[in-house]
C-alpha positions in Angstrom: 0.0 0.0 0.3 2.8 2.4 0.7 4.4 1.6 -2.6 1.3 2.8 -4.5 1.2 5.9 -2.4 4.5 6.7 -3.2 5.2 5.9 -6.8 1.7 6.6 -7.8 -0.3 3.5 -8.1 2.7 1.8 -9.8 4.8 -1.1 -8.0 8.4 -0.7 -7.7 9.1 -3.1 -10.6 6.9 -1.3 -13.2 8.5 2.0 -12.5 12.2 1.9 -13.9 12.7 5.2 -14.0 11.9 6.5 -10.4 15.6 7.0 -9.4 16.7 9.2 -12.3 15.1 12.6 -10.9 16.3 11.6 -7.3 20.0 11.2 -9.0 19.9 14.4 -10.9 18.8 16.3 -7.9 21.6 14.8 -5.6 23.9 15.4 -8.3 23.1 18.8 -8.9 23.2 19.7 -5.0 26.8 18.1 -4.3 28.2 19.4 -7.5 26.8 22.6 -6.9 28.5 22.7 -3.1 31.6 21.1 -4.4 31.8 24.0 -6.9 31.0 26.5 -4.2 34.0 25.4 -1.7 36.4 24.5 -4.6 36.8 20.8 -4.2 37.2 19.0 -7.7 36.0 22.2 -9.2 36.4 21.2 -12.9 35.1 17.7 -12.3 31.8 19.0 -10.9 31.4 21.6 -13.5 31.8 19.0 -16.2 28.9 17.2 -14.4 26.7 20.1 -14.1 26.9 21.0 -17.8 24.6 18.1 -19.1 21.9 18.7 -16.3 21.9 22.5 -17.1 21.6 21.9 -21.0 19.0 19.6 -20.0 17.3 22.1 -17.8 17.5 24.5 -20.7 16.0 22.5 -23.5 13.4 20.4 -21.8 12.2 22.4 -18.8 12.4 25.9 -20.2 11.2 24.6 -23.6 7.9 23.6 -22.3 7.2 27.0 -20.5 8.2 28.9 -23.9 11.4 30.7 -23.9 10.6 34.0 -23.2 7.4 33.6 -21.3 7.2 35.9 -18.3 7.5 33.1 -15.9 10.2 31.5 -17.7 13.7 30.9 -15.8 15.4 30.6 -19.1 17.8 33.6 -18.3 18.8 32.2 -14.9 19.3 28.8 -16.5 21.5 30.5 -19.2 23.5 32.4 -16.7 24.3 29.5 -14.6 25.4 27.5 -17.5 28.0 30.2 -18.4 29.1 30.4 -15.1 29.7 26.7 -14.8 31.4 27.1 -18.0 33.7 29.7 -16.4 34.5 27.5 -13.5 35.2 24.6 -16.1 37.9 26.8 -17.9 39.0 28.5 -15.1 39.2 26.1 -12.3 39.1 26.7 -8.6 41.0 30.0 -7.1 43.4 30.5 -4.4 40.8 30.2 -1.9 39.5 26.6 -2.5 40.1 23.5 -0.9 41.8 22.4 -4.0 44.4 25.1 -3.3 44.8 24.2 0.2 45.3 20.5 -0.4 47.8 21.2 -3.1 49.8 23.6 -0.9 49.7 20.9 2.0 50.8 18.1 -0.3 54.1 19.9 -1.4 54.9 20.2 2.3 55.0 16.4 2.8 56.4 15.5 6.1 57.7 19.0 7.0 54.3 19.7 8.7 53.6 19.3 12.6 54.7 16.4 14.5 52.0 15.1 16.1 52.3 12.7 19.0 
């Protein structure tokens, strides 16, 4: 009974694509967070590009590109920013830069007991 409530009357074995929106949502959230803190920036930006292109084509294409309630401009701006991060990479205040500078230290760091 709970399966019918969650999956809209279909059982779990009949619905084979229920995982795709959940996977895309989590990938988008984690990718945005990783880009924000500067961890694996180029890789996460590369993952975000197909998601954003899909949002521009499928979501905004259904609403009409320049309708007043359309978010086409925001989606294109986000895509351009992700392409910028793909090209530029992470900056000096990122976890990538922090880990890179500490990797070069090697064993010259603190001596912990």
